[in-house]
N, C-alpha and C positions, 0 to 999 in steps of 0.2 A: 775669453772668447767673445768676439764682438757679435752683437745681434745684427743680422742682415735684414734690412728693410726693403720696401718696394722701391724700385727705380721709377723715375718719371715716366719712362716708356711703358712700364708695366701698369702703372696707375692709369695712363691714358687708354691702354688696351682694355682694362677692366671697365672704365667709364663707357667706352665705345660699345662693349658687349652688353652692358646694362641698358644703354640707350636703345640698342637694337632690339633687345627683348621687350622693352617697354613699348617701342613703336609697333612691333609685331602684335603685341597684345592688344593695343588700341585698335589697329586695323581689324584684327580678328573679332574684337568686340563689336565694332561698327557693322561688319558683315553679319554677325549674329543678330544684332539689334534690328537691322533692316529685314532680315529673314523672319524674325519674330513678328515684326510689324506687318509684314505681308501676310503671314498666316493668320494673324489676328483680324486684319481687315477682311480677308476672304471669309473667315468664319462669321464675321458680323454681317456681310452681305448674304451669306447662306441663311443666317438666322432671320434676317429681315424678309427675305423671300418666303420663308416658311411661316413667318408671322402674318404676312399678307394673305397667304393661303388659309391659315387658321382662322383669321378674322372673316374671310369670305365664307368658309364652311360653317362658321358660327352665325353667319348672316348678321354680323354686328352693325347696328344702325340701319338694318335692312339694306345693306349695300355690298358691293363687291370691292376688293382691294387689289392694288398692284404696286409694282416697284418700277420707277423710272430711272434710267441710267444716263449719266453724262461723264465727261472725261475725268472730272475731279470730285464727283459726288454721286450719291444715289438717293432717291426720295421715295418714301412710303406714302402712297396717296389713296384716297377713297374715291370710288366711282369707276366707271368703265373707261374714262379717258383722263390722262394726266393733264391737269390745269396748273400752269405755273402761277405761283403767288397765292394759291388757295390756302385758307387758314387751316385746312385739314392736313396739309402736307407736313411730313416730318422729314427734315433734311439731315443727311449724314455726310459730313465733309470728310474726304479722304486725307490722310496725312500727306504733307507736302512732298514726301519722297516717293509716293505711289501714284499710279494713274490707272484708269480703266482704258486700256488701249484697244480693246476689241469688243464690239457689241454686235453679235451675230445672231439676231433673232428673226423669226419668220417674217417675211414681207418687209425686211429692213426696218422693223420696228425698233424703238428705243425704250419701250416699256413692256412689261409682262403683267397681264391682268388674269386673275384666277376666276374660275367659274363656280357657282354655287352647286351644292349637292355632291359633286364628284371631285372638285379641286383641280380640274384640268385647265389647260390654257391653250389659246390659239397662237400665242407668241412664244413658242419654244425655241431652244437654241443654246447658245453659250455666251458667257461673259468672261472676258480675259482681264485679269488684274496683274500688274507687274511693278517692279522697282524701276523707276525712271533711269537711274544711273547704271542699272544692270538689267537691260531689256530681256536677257535670257532667263531671268528669274520670274516665272509666271505661275499664277494660280488660275485655274479655270473652273467656273461654276456652271454646271450643266442643268438646264431646265427642260425636262421632257414634256411632251404634249399631254401625256396622261397624268401629269402632276408630280412626278418624282423630281427632286432637286438634290444634286450631289456636288461635292467639291472634289475636283481632280479625279472624276470617275467616268468610266465609259460604259454605257448601258450594255453595249454589245461585246464587251471584253470577253466574257465567257463564250459568247457565240462565235467570236473570231478564233479564239484558241482551240475551241472544240467544234468547229463548224462541220456539219454533216451534210453530205451531198445527196440528201433525199428529203422527203417531206415528213420525216419523223422527228425533225427538230422544229418545234413550233413555239410561238408566243400566243397565249390566249389572254385576251382582255376580257376577264370574266364579267365585269360590271357590278361585282359585289365582293365584299371582304370575307376572307377565310380565317380571320383572326380567332374566331371562337369555334372553328371547326374542330372535330374530334378525331374522325377516322378517314384515312385515305384508303380506298379499296381498289385493288387491281384484280380484275376478273379475266382470266385467260380461258377463252372458250375453245380449248383444245380438247383432245380425247385422250384420257379423261380430263374434265374441266378442273381448273385450279383457281381458288380465290385466296388472296392475301390481304389481310387487314392490317394497316399500319397506324399505330397511335401517333397522332400528329403533334401532340403537345411537346414532345422532346426535341422536335426539329424546328421550333420557333426560337428566335433570339429573345432575350429578356423582355423587350418592349413590343414584341410581336410585330415588328416591321419587316421581318425577313423569315422565310421558310426555306429549308434546304434539306433534301433527303436524297440519298442514292443507295443503290443496292444491286447485287447480282442475284437473280432468283432462278432456281432450277425448275423448269416446267417440262416434265416428262423427258428428262435427260438432256434438255437443251437450255443453256444459260441465257437469260434475258437480262441485259444490262440497262438500267434505267437511272436517270438523274432528273429529279423534279424540284424546281426551286422558283423563287419569286424574283422578279425585277422591280416590282413595286407592290407595296402592301399597306393598306390602312383599313379603317373600319368601313369604308365606302367602296373600295375597289381593290382588285388584285390583277397583276400582270404575271401570269404563270408561264414558266419556260419548261418545256419537256424535251429532254434529250433521249432519243431512242434510235440508235444507229441501226440501219437495216442489216448491216453486215453482222451484227451481234444479236438481232432480234428477228424471229421468224414465226412468232405465235400471235394469233389474234388476241387483241386486248381491249377491254373496256375500263376506263378510269372514272371513278366516282369519288366524291367528297361528301361524307355524311349522307350517302345514298342518292346524292344529286348527280345526274349523268353529265359528265364533263366532255369526254371525247372517247371515240372508239377507233381502233385500227384493224384492218383486215390483214390476212396473211401476206397479201401483195403490197401492203403499205398504204392502201387508200384510207382516208380519214373521214369520219363523220362526227361533226360537232354536236354535242348533246344540248338539251334544253338549257342547262346552266353553264355551258361552255363559252358563252359570249361570242366575240369575234376572234377570228384566227388570222395570224400572220405567219407565213412559211419563211423560215430562215435559210 
């Protein structure tokens, strides 16, 4: 019995299949490589912004710090205004395949500078980073006026998906940090009155940059649905978001943190900001 070998056509087909697989793998790897490069560069910009904010809060060299953006690079600088060529500048060049395609900061600024004490900025907005050959592959760094810096995040995402059509959905810029707070108190001045104390420690994330609590509370036979969380949290400031839908809540309420008066609601939904409630923004 003769051994049957491969014909020339079969060999050519096998070679073609192998070549196709190799080519597909190379293309896939290049797409993956570009995506990884984009993610890494976006993370580096995020880190540099937070570094500028940290240096400012620490009052390093008795100065403020900022980040300046250009098409192919970004620069960490010292001082209130970016000065090209300064010896204090630290330049970060982007990989050749990437570009900053969108600088959308307040007043058409191209730099963000952070403020002492609270880490806020007057140059808020967004920075768009993309792959030049794939313009639909974009990473967006968002800089909020109150100091929060995020990658591909929308501050108002929870507020859009859970928007409430009354004044019981609020943002409170407290002006102080709740990181070391212990007790969240809900006092319902109904008849009879009801007070609920919530231990806060279990509702912080590990580094205490987020707080998130929600619960349904029975107040004299009526469920009160509440969601209280932060949009921004550090040792100096807190942006507190309170969801309290009028259709689900009809009891007067006072909210306190460690006995500090934050905000009160009447039965009709009118609000009164407490001494420690800071400034309020209705969503």
